[in-house]
mmCIF file of the N, C-alpha and C atoms, coordinates in Angstrom:
data_MODEL
# 
_entry.id   MODEL 
# 
loop_
_atom_site.group_PDB 
_atom_site.id 
_atom_site.type_symbol 
_atom_site.label_atom_id 
_atom_site.label_alt_id 
_atom_site.label_comp_id 
_atom_site.label_asym_id 
_atom_site.label_entity_id 
_atom_site.label_seq_id 
_atom_site.pdbx_PDB_ins_code 
_atom_site.Cartn_x 
_atom_site.Cartn_y 
_atom_site.Cartn_z 
_atom_site.occupancy 
_atom_site.B_iso_or_equiv 
_atom_site.pdbx_formal_charge 
_atom_site.auth_seq_id 
_atom_site.auth_comp_id 
_atom_site.auth_asym_id 
_atom_site.auth_atom_id 
_atom_site.pdbx_PDB_model_num 
ATOM 1   N N  . MET A 1 1  ? -1.558  -5.173  11.375  1.00 0.00 ? 1  MET A N  1 
ATOM 2   C CA . MET A 1 1  ? -0.620  -6.085  11.946  1.00 0.00 ? 1  MET A CA 1 
ATOM 3   C C  . MET A 1 1  ? 0.516   -5.305  12.744  1.00 0.00 ? 1  MET A C  1 
ATOM 4   N N  . GLU A 1 2  ? 0.994   -4.225  12.155  1.00 0.00 ? 2  GLU A N  1 
ATOM 5   C CA . GLU A 1 2  ? 1.998   -3.458  12.893  1.00 0.00 ? 2  GLU A CA 1 
ATOM 6   C C  . GLU A 1 2  ? 1.421   -2.815  14.187  1.00 0.00 ? 2  GLU A C  1 
ATOM 7   N N  . GLN A 1 3  ? 0.102   -2.438  14.190  1.00 0.00 ? 3  GLN A N  1 
ATOM 8   C CA . GLN A 1 3  ? -0.447  -1.863  15.382  1.00 0.00 ? 3  GLN A CA 1 
ATOM 9   C C  . GLN A 1 3  ? -0.444  -2.857  16.541  1.00 0.00 ? 3  GLN A C  1 
ATOM 10  N N  . SER A 1 4  ? -0.719  -4.163  16.231  1.00 0.00 ? 4  SER A N  1 
ATOM 11  C CA . SER A 1 4  ? -0.708  -5.134  17.285  1.00 0.00 ? 4  SER A CA 1 
ATOM 12  C C  . SER A 1 4  ? 0.569   -5.756  17.578  1.00 0.00 ? 4  SER A C  1 
ATOM 13  N N  . LEU A 1 5  ? 1.467   -5.852  16.584  1.00 0.00 ? 5  LEU A N  1 
ATOM 14  C CA . LEU A 1 5  ? 2.732   -6.509  16.816  1.00 0.00 ? 5  LEU A CA 1 
ATOM 15  C C  . LEU A 1 5  ? 3.953   -5.656  16.762  1.00 0.00 ? 5  LEU A C  1 
ATOM 16  N N  . GLY A 1 6  ? 3.803   -4.417  16.389  1.00 0.00 ? 6  GLY A N  1 
ATOM 17  C CA . GLY A 1 6  ? 4.962   -3.468  16.226  1.00 0.00 ? 6  GLY A CA 1 
ATOM 18  C C  . GLY A 1 6  ? 5.537   -3.734  14.774  1.00 0.00 ? 6  GLY A C  1 
ATOM 19  N N  . THR A 1 7  ? 6.772   -3.129  14.668  1.00 0.00 ? 7  THR A N  1 
ATOM 20  C CA . THR A 1 7  ? 7.442   -3.259  13.326  1.00 0.00 ? 7  THR A CA 1 
ATOM 21  C C  . THR A 1 7  ? 8.685   -4.107  13.418  1.00 0.00 ? 7  THR A C  1 
ATOM 22  N N  . GLU A 1 8  ? 9.296   -4.251  14.586  1.00 0.00 ? 8  GLU A N  1 
ATOM 23  C CA . GLU A 1 8  ? 10.612  -4.810  14.687  1.00 0.00 ? 8  GLU A CA 1 
ATOM 24  C C  . GLU A 1 8  ? 10.624  -6.140  15.445  1.00 0.00 ? 8  GLU A C  1 
ATOM 25  N N  . THR A 1 9  ? 9.516   -6.540  15.919  1.00 0.00 ? 9  THR A N  1 
ATOM 26  C CA . THR A 1 9  ? 9.549   -7.783  16.759  1.00 0.00 ? 9  THR A CA 1 
ATOM 27  C C  . THR A 1 9  ? 9.638   -9.006  15.872  1.00 0.00 ? 9  THR A C  1 
ATOM 28  N N  . PRO A 1 10 ? 10.131  -10.097 16.380  1.00 0.00 ? 10 PRO A N  1 
ATOM 29  C CA . PRO A 1 10 ? 10.183  -11.324 15.610  1.00 0.00 ? 10 PRO A CA 1 
ATOM 30  C C  . PRO A 1 10 ? 8.788   -11.795 15.018  1.00 0.00 ? 10 PRO A C  1 
ATOM 31  N N  . GLU A 1 11 ? 7.768   -11.577 15.892  1.00 0.00 ? 11 GLU A N  1 
ATOM 32  C CA . GLU A 1 11 ? 6.409   -11.893 15.528  1.00 0.00 ? 11 GLU A CA 1 
ATOM 33  C C  . GLU A 1 11 ? 5.923   -10.989 14.362  1.00 0.00 ? 11 GLU A C  1 
ATOM 34  N N  . ALA A 1 12 ? 6.329   -9.778  14.311  1.00 0.00 ? 12 ALA A N  1 
ATOM 35  C CA . ALA A 1 12 ? 5.951   -8.882  13.142  1.00 0.00 ? 12 ALA A CA 1 
ATOM 36  C C  . ALA A 1 12 ? 6.613   -9.288  11.919  1.00 0.00 ? 12 ALA A C  1 
ATOM 37  N N  . ARG A 1 13 ? 7.867   -9.707  11.991  1.00 0.00 ? 13 ARG A N  1 
ATOM 38  C CA . ARG A 1 13 ? 8.684   -10.168 10.811  1.00 0.00 ? 13 ARG A CA 1 
ATOM 39  C C  . ARG A 1 13 ? 8.027   -11.407 10.265  1.00 0.00 ? 13 ARG A C  1 
ATOM 40  N N  . LEU A 1 14 ? 7.641   -12.328 11.127  1.00 0.00 ? 14 LEU A N  1 
ATOM 41  C CA . LEU A 1 14 ? 6.979   -13.540 10.636  1.00 0.00 ? 14 LEU A CA 1 
ATOM 42  C C  . LEU A 1 14 ? 5.574   -13.267 10.022  1.00 0.00 ? 14 LEU A C  1 
ATOM 43  N N  . ALA A 1 15 ? 4.861   -12.346 10.713  1.00 0.00 ? 15 ALA A N  1 
ATOM 44  C CA . ALA A 1 15 ? 3.518   -11.994 10.146  1.00 0.00 ? 15 ALA A CA 1 
ATOM 45  C C  . ALA A 1 15 ? 3.631   -11.340 8.770   1.00 0.00 ? 15 ALA A C  1 
ATOM 46  N N  . ARG A 1 16 ? 4.654   -10.448 8.647   1.00 0.00 ? 16 ARG A N  1 
ATOM 47  C CA . ARG A 1 16 ? 4.854   -9.759  7.421   1.00 0.00 ? 16 ARG A CA 1 
ATOM 48  C C  . ARG A 1 16 ? 5.183   -10.846 6.258   1.00 0.00 ? 16 ARG A C  1 
ATOM 49  N N  . LYS A 1 17 ? 6.007   -11.790 6.635   1.00 0.00 ? 17 LYS A N  1 
ATOM 50  C CA . LYS A 1 17 ? 6.466   -12.818 5.661   1.00 0.00 ? 17 LYS A CA 1 
ATOM 51  C C  . LYS A 1 17 ? 5.201   -13.629 5.275   1.00 0.00 ? 17 LYS A C  1 
ATOM 52  N N  . ASP A 1 18 ? 4.379   -13.976 6.222   1.00 0.00 ? 18 ASP A N  1 
ATOM 53  C CA . ASP A 1 18 ? 3.140   -14.774 5.945   1.00 0.00 ? 18 ASP A CA 1 
ATOM 54  C C  . ASP A 1 18 ? 2.229   -13.997 4.988   1.00 0.00 ? 18 ASP A C  1 
ATOM 55  N N  . ILE A 1 19 ? 2.008   -12.710 5.315   1.00 0.00 ? 19 ILE A N  1 
ATOM 56  C CA . ILE A 1 19 ? 1.180   -11.875 4.424   1.00 0.00 ? 19 ILE A CA 1 
ATOM 57  C C  . ILE A 1 19 ? 1.724   -11.814 3.033   1.00 0.00 ? 19 ILE A C  1 
ATOM 58  N N  . ILE A 1 20 ? 3.012   -11.564 2.850   1.00 0.00 ? 20 ILE A N  1 
ATOM 59  C CA . ILE A 1 20 ? 3.699   -11.469 1.494   1.00 0.00 ? 20 ILE A CA 1 
ATOM 60  C C  . ILE A 1 20 ? 3.416   -12.782 0.818   1.00 0.00 ? 20 ILE A C  1 
ATOM 61  N N  . GLU A 1 21 ? 3.646   -13.912 1.428   1.00 0.00 ? 21 GLU A N  1 
ATOM 62  C CA . GLU A 1 21 ? 3.526   -15.212 0.836   1.00 0.00 ? 21 GLU A CA 1 
ATOM 63  C C  . GLU A 1 21 ? 2.117   -15.584 0.484   1.00 0.00 ? 21 GLU A C  1 
ATOM 64  N N  . LYS A 1 22 ? 1.185   -15.042 1.273   1.00 0.00 ? 22 LYS A N  1 
ATOM 65  C CA . LYS A 1 22 ? -0.271  -15.415 1.097   1.00 0.00 ? 22 LYS A CA 1 
ATOM 66  C C  . LYS A 1 22 ? -0.638  -14.696 -0.261  1.00 0.00 ? 22 LYS A C  1 
ATOM 67  N N  . HIS A 1 23 ? -0.003  -13.647 -0.635  1.00 0.00 ? 23 HIS A N  1 
ATOM 68  C CA . HIS A 1 23 ? -0.396  -12.928 -1.870  1.00 0.00 ? 23 HIS A CA 1 
ATOM 69  C C  . HIS A 1 23 ? 0.533   -13.376 -3.044  1.00 0.00 ? 23 HIS A C  1 
ATOM 70  N N  . GLY A 1 24 ? 1.222   -14.517 -2.850  1.00 0.00 ? 24 GLY A N  1 
ATOM 71  C CA . GLY A 1 24 ? 2.071   -14.978 -3.998  1.00 0.00 ? 24 GLY A CA 1 
ATOM 72  C C  . GLY A 1 24 ? 3.431   -14.420 -4.167  1.00 0.00 ? 24 GLY A C  1 
ATOM 73  N N  . TYR A 1 25 ? 3.973   -13.733 -3.255  1.00 0.00 ? 25 TYR A N  1 
ATOM 74  C CA . TYR A 1 25 ? 5.271   -13.066 -3.336  1.00 0.00 ? 25 TYR A CA 1 
ATOM 75  C C  . TYR A 1 25 ? 6.292   -13.756 -2.514  1.00 0.00 ? 25 TYR A C  1 
ATOM 76  N N  . THR A 1 26 ? 7.550   -13.689 -2.993  1.00 0.00 ? 26 THR A N  1 
ATOM 77  C CA . THR A 1 26 ? 8.651   -13.867 -2.056  1.00 0.00 ? 26 THR A CA 1 
ATOM 78  C C  . THR A 1 26 ? 9.112   -12.517 -1.554  1.00 0.00 ? 26 THR A C  1 
ATOM 79  N N  . LEU A 1 27 ? 9.972   -12.469 -0.575  1.00 0.00 ? 27 LEU A N  1 
ATOM 80  C CA . LEU A 1 27 ? 10.454  -11.134 -0.155  1.00 0.00 ? 27 LEU A CA 1 
ATOM 81  C C  . LEU A 1 27 ? 11.076  -10.394 -1.317  1.00 0.00 ? 27 LEU A C  1 
ATOM 82  N N  . GLU A 1 28 ? 11.902  -11.160 -2.083  1.00 0.00 ? 28 GLU A N  1 
ATOM 83  C CA . GLU A 1 28 ? 12.614  -10.526 -3.215  1.00 0.00 ? 28 GLU A CA 1 
ATOM 84  C C  . GLU A 1 28 ? 11.687  -9.958  -4.250  1.00 0.00 ? 28 GLU A C  1 
ATOM 85  N N  . SER A 1 29 ? 10.677  -10.753 -4.640  1.00 0.00 ? 29 SER A N  1 
ATOM 86  C CA . SER A 1 29 ? 9.699   -10.377 -5.648  1.00 0.00 ? 29 SER A CA 1 
ATOM 87  C C  . SER A 1 29 ? 8.833   -9.267  -5.086  1.00 0.00 ? 29 SER A C  1 
ATOM 88  N N  . TYR A 1 30 ? 8.549   -9.186  -3.843  1.00 0.00 ? 30 TYR A N  1 
ATOM 89  C CA . TYR A 1 30 ? 7.713   -8.146  -3.255  1.00 0.00 ? 30 TYR A CA 1 
ATOM 90  C C  . TYR A 1 30 ? 8.539   -6.849  -3.338  1.00 0.00 ? 30 TYR A C  1 
ATOM 91  N N  . LYS A 1 31 ? 9.840   -6.913  -2.954  1.00 0.00 ? 31 LYS A N  1 
ATOM 92  C CA . LYS A 1 31 ? 10.655  -5.664  -2.977  1.00 0.00 ? 31 LYS A CA 1 
ATOM 93  C C  . LYS A 1 31 ? 10.793  -5.168  -4.384  1.00 0.00 ? 31 LYS A C  1 
ATOM 94  N N  . ALA A 1 32 ? 10.912  -6.135  -5.384  1.00 0.00 ? 32 ALA A N  1 
ATOM 95  C CA . ALA A 1 32 ? 11.054  -5.696  -6.746  1.00 0.00 ? 32 ALA A CA 1 
ATOM 96  C C  . ALA A 1 32 ? 9.729   -5.039  -7.202  1.00 0.00 ? 32 ALA A C  1 
ATOM 97  N N  . ALA A 1 33 ? 8.573   -5.548  -6.888  1.00 0.00 ? 33 ALA A N  1 
ATOM 98  C CA . ALA A 1 33 ? 7.351   -4.979  -7.245  1.00 0.00 ? 33 ALA A CA 1 
ATOM 99  C C  . ALA A 1 33 ? 7.136   -3.575  -6.676  1.00 0.00 ? 33 ALA A C  1 
ATOM 100 N N  . ILE A 1 34 ? 7.518   -3.407  -5.408  1.00 0.00 ? 34 ILE A N  1 
ATOM 101 C CA . ILE A 1 34 ? 7.397   -2.111  -4.720  1.00 0.00 ? 34 ILE A CA 1 
ATOM 102 C C  . ILE A 1 34 ? 8.371   -1.097  -5.432  1.00 0.00 ? 34 ILE A C  1 
ATOM 103 N N  . ASP A 1 35 ? 9.608   -1.547  -5.683  1.00 0.00 ? 35 ASP A N  1 
ATOM 104 C CA . ASP A 1 35 ? 10.549  -0.646  -6.466  1.00 0.00 ? 35 ASP A CA 1 
ATOM 105 C C  . ASP A 1 35 ? 9.993   -0.274  -7.746  1.00 0.00 ? 35 ASP A C  1 
ATOM 106 N N  . GLY A 1 36 ? 9.330   -1.149  -8.501  1.00 0.00 ? 36 GLY A N  1 
ATOM 107 C CA . GLY A 1 36 ? 8.810   -0.863  -9.802  1.00 0.00 ? 36 GLY A CA 1 
ATOM 108 C C  . GLY A 1 36 ? 7.742   0.217   -9.666  1.00 0.00 ? 36 GLY A C  1 
ATOM 109 N N  . VAL A 1 37 ? 6.898   0.122   -8.674  1.00 0.00 ? 37 VAL A N  1 
ATOM 110 C CA . VAL A 1 37 ? 5.812   1.171   -8.485  1.00 0.00 ? 37 VAL A CA 1 
ATOM 111 C C  . VAL A 1 37 ? 6.465   2.491   -8.052  1.00 0.00 ? 37 VAL A C  1 
ATOM 112 N N  . LEU A 1 38 ? 7.387   2.515   -7.122  1.00 0.00 ? 38 LEU A N  1 
ATOM 113 C CA . LEU A 1 38 ? 8.041   3.729   -6.750  1.00 0.00 ? 38 LEU A CA 1 
ATOM 114 C C  . LEU A 1 38 ? 8.771   4.450   -7.817  1.00 0.00 ? 38 LEU A C  1 
ATOM 115 N N  . GLU A 1 39 ? 9.337   3.732   -8.784  1.00 0.00 ? 39 GLU A N  1 
ATOM 116 C CA . GLU A 1 39 ? 10.047  4.319   -9.831  1.00 0.00 ? 39 GLU A CA 1 
ATOM 117 C C  . GLU A 1 39 ? 9.255   4.709   -11.092 1.00 0.00 ? 39 GLU A C  1 
ATOM 118 N N  . ASP A 1 40 ? 7.927   4.450   -11.091 1.00 0.00 ? 40 ASP A N  1 
ATOM 119 C CA . ASP A 1 40 ? 7.079   4.721   -12.277 1.00 0.00 ? 40 ASP A CA 1 
ATOM 120 C C  . ASP A 1 40 ? 5.939   5.554   -11.825 1.00 0.00 ? 40 ASP A C  1 
ATOM 121 N N  . ASP A 1 41 ? 5.955   6.906   -12.341 1.00 0.00 ? 41 ASP A N  1 
ATOM 122 C CA . ASP A 1 41 ? 4.870   7.878   -11.942 1.00 0.00 ? 41 ASP A CA 1 
ATOM 123 C C  . ASP A 1 41 ? 3.526   7.334   -12.426 1.00 0.00 ? 41 ASP A C  1 
ATOM 124 N N  . VAL A 1 42 ? 3.426   6.626   -13.498 1.00 0.00 ? 42 VAL A N  1 
ATOM 125 C CA . VAL A 1 42 ? 2.131   6.159   -14.021 1.00 0.00 ? 42 VAL A CA 1 
ATOM 126 C C  . VAL A 1 42 ? 1.570   5.172   -13.018 1.00 0.00 ? 42 VAL A C  1 
ATOM 127 N N  . LEU A 1 43 ? 2.395   4.409   -12.253 1.00 0.00 ? 43 LEU A N  1 
ATOM 128 C CA . LEU A 1 43 ? 1.886   3.501   -11.217 1.00 0.00 ? 43 LEU A CA 1 
ATOM 129 C C  . LEU A 1 43 ? 1.765   4.140   -9.876  1.00 0.00 ? 43 LEU A C  1 
ATOM 130 N N  . TRP A 1 44 ? 2.805   5.033   -9.540  1.00 0.00 ? 44 TRP A N  1 
ATOM 131 C CA . TRP A 1 44 ? 2.833   5.584   -8.168  1.00 0.00 ? 44 TRP A CA 1 
ATOM 132 C C  . TRP A 1 44 ? 1.780   6.527   -7.951  1.00 0.00 ? 44 TRP A C  1 
ATOM 133 N N  . VAL A 1 45 ? 1.499   7.517   -8.879  1.00 0.00 ? 45 VAL A N  1 
ATOM 134 C CA . VAL A 1 45 ? 0.545   8.541   -8.560  1.00 0.00 ? 45 VAL A CA 1 
ATOM 135 C C  . VAL A 1 45 ? -0.906  7.999   -8.270  1.00 0.00 ? 45 VAL A C  1 
ATOM 136 N N  . PRO A 1 46 ? -1.375  7.048   -9.067  1.00 0.00 ? 46 PRO A N  1 
ATOM 137 C CA . PRO A 1 46 ? -2.727  6.519   -8.713  1.00 0.00 ? 46 PRO A CA 1 
ATOM 138 C C  . PRO A 1 46 ? -2.718  5.813   -7.354  1.00 0.00 ? 46 PRO A C  1 
ATOM 139 N N  . PHE A 1 47 ? -1.635  5.103   -7.097  1.00 0.00 ? 47 PHE A N  1 
ATOM 140 C CA . PHE A 1 47 ? -1.479  4.425   -5.773  1.00 0.00 ? 47 PHE A CA 1 
ATOM 141 C C  . PHE A 1 47 ? -1.512  5.367   -4.714  1.00 0.00 ? 47 PHE A C  1 
ATOM 142 N N  . GLU A 1 48 ? -0.751  6.390   -4.754  1.00 0.00 ? 48 GLU A N  1 
ATOM 143 C CA . GLU A 1 48 ? -0.621  7.469   -3.765  1.00 0.00 ? 48 GLU A CA 1 
ATOM 144 C C  . GLU A 1 48 ? -2.028  8.112   -3.552  1.00 0.00 ? 48 GLU A C  1 
ATOM 145 N N  . GLN A 1 49 ? -2.713  8.439   -4.683  1.00 0.00 ? 49 GLN A N  1 
ATOM 146 C CA . GLN A 1 49 ? -3.993  9.056   -4.526  1.00 0.00 ? 49 GLN A CA 1 
ATOM 147 C C  . GLN A 1 49 ? -5.010  8.117   -3.874  1.00 0.00 ? 49 GLN A C  1 
ATOM 148 N N  . ALA A 1 50 ? -4.927  6.808   -4.163  1.00 0.00 ? 50 ALA A N  1 
ATOM 149 C CA . ALA A 1 50 ? -5.824  5.848   -3.500  1.00 0.00 ? 50 ALA A CA 1 
ATOM 150 C C  . ALA A 1 50 ? -5.580  5.811   -2.009  1.00 0.00 ? 50 ALA A C  1 
ATOM 151 N N  . VAL A 1 51 ? -4.291  5.779   -1.652  1.00 0.00 ? 51 VAL A N  1 
ATOM 152 C CA . VAL A 1 51 ? -3.944  5.764   -0.181  1.00 0.00 ? 51 VAL A CA 1 
ATOM 153 C C  . VAL A 1 51 ? -4.508  7.013   0.485   1.00 0.00 ? 51 VAL A C  1 
ATOM 154 N N  . VAL A 1 52 ? -4.260  8.165   -0.080  1.00 0.00 ? 52 VAL A N  1 
ATOM 155 C CA . VAL A 1 52 ? -4.747  9.448   0.512   1.00 0.00 ? 52 VAL A CA 1 
ATOM 156 C C  . VAL A 1 52 ? -6.254  9.422   0.633   1.00 0.00 ? 52 VAL A C  1 
ATOM 157 N N  . ARG A 1 53 ? -6.999  8.913   -0.441  1.00 0.00 ? 53 ARG A N  1 
ATOM 158 C CA . ARG A 1 53 ? -8.425  8.881   -0.358  1.00 0.00 ? 53 ARG A CA 1 
ATOM 159 C C  . ARG A 1 53 ? -8.893  7.954   0.725   1.00 0.00 ? 53 ARG A C  1 
ATOM 160 N N  . HIS A 1 54 ? -8.181  6.788   0.854   1.00 0.00 ? 54 HIS A N  1 
ATOM 161 C CA . HIS A 1 54 ? -8.589  5.851   1.971   1.00 0.00 ? 54 HIS A CA 1 
ATOM 162 C C  . HIS A 1 54 ? -8.408  6.408   3.316   1.00 0.00 ? 54 HIS A C  1 
ATOM 163 N N  . ILE A 1 55 ? -7.276  7.097   3.508   1.00 0.00 ? 55 ILE A N  1 
ATOM 164 C CA . ILE A 1 55 ? -7.021  7.671   4.772   1.00 0.00 ? 55 ILE A CA 1 
ATOM 165 C C  . ILE A 1 55 ? -7.992  8.809   5.150   1.00 0.00 ? 55 ILE A C  1 
ATOM 166 N N  . ASP A 1 56 ? -8.292  9.603   4.108   1.00 0.00 ? 56 ASP A N  1 
ATOM 167 C CA . ASP A 1 56 ? -9.303  10.626  4.274   1.00 0.00 ? 56 ASP A CA 1 
ATOM 168 C C  . ASP A 1 56 ? -10.663 10.003  4.639   1.00 0.00 ? 56 ASP A C  1 
ATOM 169 N N  . SER A 1 57 ? -10.991 8.966   4.038   1.00 0.00 ? 57 SER A N  1 
ATOM 170 C CA . SER A 1 57 ? -12.342 8.365   4.345   1.00 0.00 ? 57 SER A CA 1 
ATOM 171 C C  . SER A 1 57 ? -12.368 7.849   5.795   1.00 0.00 ? 57 SER A C  1 
ATOM 172 N N  . LEU A 1 58 ? -11.213 7.296   6.192   1.00 0.00 ? 58 LEU A N  1 
ATOM 173 C CA . LEU A 1 58 ? -11.113 6.875   7.628   1.00 0.00 ? 58 LEU A CA 1 
ATOM 174 C C  . LEU A 1 58 ? -11.288 7.941   8.656   1.00 0.00 ? 58 LEU A C  1 
ATOM 175 N N  . LEU A 1 59 ? -10.787 9.152   8.233   1.00 0.00 ? 59 LEU A N  1 
ATOM 176 C CA . LEU A 1 59 ? -10.838 10.314  9.097   1.00 0.00 ? 59 LEU A CA 1 
ATOM 177 C C  . LEU A 1 59 ? -12.173 11.078  8.971   1.00 0.00 ? 59 LEU A C  1 
ATOM 178 N N  . GLY A 1 60 ? -13.103 10.504  8.079   1.00 0.00 ? 60 GLY A N  1 
ATOM 179 C CA . GLY A 1 60 ? -14.409 11.118  7.997   1.00 0.00 ? 60 GLY A CA 1 
ATOM 180 C C  . GLY A 1 60 ? -14.379 12.352  7.063   1.00 0.00 ? 60 GLY A C  1 
ATOM 181 N N  . ASN A 1 61 ? -13.339 12.572  6.236   1.00 0.00 ? 61 ASN A N  1 
ATOM 182 C CA . ASN A 1 61 ? -13.283 13.652  5.300   1.00 0.00 ? 61 ASN A CA 1 
ATOM 183 C C  . ASN A 1 61 ? -14.137 13.202  4.022   1.00 0.00 ? 61 ASN A C  1 
ATOM 184 N N  . PRO A 1 62 ? -14.826 14.144  3.482   1.00 0.00 ? 62 PRO A N  1 
ATOM 185 C CA . PRO A 1 62 ? -15.592 13.800  2.209   1.00 0.00 ? 62 PRO A CA 1 
ATOM 186 C C  . PRO A 1 62 ? -14.607 13.511  1.121   1.00 0.00 ? 62 PRO A C  1 
ATOM 187 N N  . LEU A 1 63 ? -15.053 12.565  0.314   1.00 0.00 ? 63 LEU A N  1 
ATOM 188 C CA . LEU A 1 63 ? -14.181 12.113  -0.863  1.00 0.00 ? 63 LEU A CA 1 
ATOM 189 C C  . LEU A 1 63 ? -14.616 12.951  -2.092  1.00 0.00 ? 63 LEU A C  1 
ATOM 190 N N  . GLU A 1 64 ? -13.602 13.424  -2.763  1.00 0.00 ? 64 GLU A N  1 
ATOM 191 C CA . GLU A 1 64 ? -13.907 14.137  -3.999  1.00 0.00 ? 64 GLU A CA 1 
ATOM 192 C C  . GLU A 1 64 ? -13.986 13.009  -5.139  1.00 0.00 ? 64 GLU A C  1 
ATOM 193 N N  . PRO A 1 65 ? -14.828 13.311  -6.169  1.00 0.00 ? 65 PRO A N  1 
ATOM 194 C CA . PRO A 1 65 ? -14.971 12.343  -7.220  1.00 0.00 ? 65 PRO A CA 1 
ATOM 195 C C  . PRO A 1 65 ? -13.659 12.213  -7.946  1.00 0.00 ? 65 PRO A C  1 
ATOM 196 N N  . LEU A 1 66 ? -13.384 11.013  -8.558  1.00 0.00 ? 66 LEU A N  1 
ATOM 197 C CA . LEU A 1 66 ? -12.211 10.798  -9.367  1.00 0.00 ? 66 LEU A CA 1 
ATOM 198 C C  . LEU A 1 66 ? -12.692 10.737  -10.834 1.00 0.00 ? 66 LEU A C  1 
ATOM 199 N N  . GLY A 1 67 ? -11.709 11.242  -11.646 1.00 0.00 ? 67 GLY A N  1 
ATOM 200 C CA . GLY A 1 67 ? -11.953 11.085  -13.100 1.00 0.00 ? 67 GLY A CA 1 
ATOM 201 C C  . GLY A 1 67 ? -11.340 9.887   -13.648 1.00 0.00 ? 67 GLY A C  1 
ATOM 202 N N  . LYS A 1 68 ? -10.775 9.945   -14.856 1.00 0.00 ? 68 LYS A N  1 
ATOM 203 C CA . LYS A 1 68 ? -10.131 8.829   -15.471 1.00 0.00 ? 68 LYS A CA 1 
ATOM 204 C C  . LYS A 1 68 ? -8.812  8.485   -14.773 1.00 0.00 ? 68 LYS A C  1 
ATOM 205 N N  . LYS A 1 69 ? -8.490  7.218   -14.688 1.00 0.00 ? 69 LYS A N  1 
ATOM 206 C CA . LYS A 1 69 ? -7.186  6.701   -14.216 1.00 0.00 ? 69 LYS A CA 1 
ATOM 207 C C  . LYS A 1 69 ? -6.905  7.298   -12.825 1.00 0.00 ? 69 LYS A C  1 
ATOM 208 N N  . GLY A 1 70 ? -7.959  7.471   -11.909 1.00 0.00 ? 70 GLY A N  1 
ATOM 209 C CA . GLY A 1 70 ? -7.693  7.814   -10.566 1.00 0.00 ? 70 GLY A CA 1 
ATOM 210 C C  . GLY A 1 70 ? -7.377  9.234   -10.304 1.00 0.00 ? 70 GLY A C  1 
ATOM 211 N N  . LYS A 1 71 ? -7.546  10.118  -11.296 1.00 0.00 ? 71 LYS A N  1 
ATOM 212 C CA . LYS A 1 71 ? -7.214  11.482  -11.151 1.00 0.00 ? 71 LYS A CA 1 
ATOM 213 C C  . LYS A 1 71 ? -8.486  12.221  -10.620 1.00 0.00 ? 71 LYS A C  1 
ATOM 214 N N  . LYS A 1 72 ? -8.228  13.241  -9.745  1.00 0.00 ? 72 LYS A N  1 
ATOM 215 C CA . LYS A 1 72 ? -9.367  14.054  -9.257  1.00 0.00 ? 72 LYS A CA 1 
ATOM 216 C C  . LYS A 1 72 ? -9.895  14.846  -10.388 1.00 0.00 ? 72 LYS A C  1 
ATOM 217 N N  . LYS A 1 73 ? -11.203 15.007  -10.353 1.00 0.00 ? 73 LYS A N  1 
ATOM 218 C CA . LYS A 1 73 ? -11.911 15.831  -11.410 1.00 0.00 ? 73 LYS A CA 1 
ATOM 219 C C  . LYS A 1 73 ? -11.653 17.361  -11.128 1.00 0.00 ? 73 LYS A C  1 
# 
């Protein structure tokens, strides 16, 4: 969405709002959920690892196998 609409345009703000609402969040509940993940290592670390793995896969880098709870073996 940001690649096609940018980050600060009125259209981007409306698209972000639509995406958040589509997944059952209000802006306030979305921000609270994000803050909860950022403040909890048990939630943040697996999320961060999943993002890195996804980006690596898009770049064509081989994926290392994961062990329990998203940790690399």
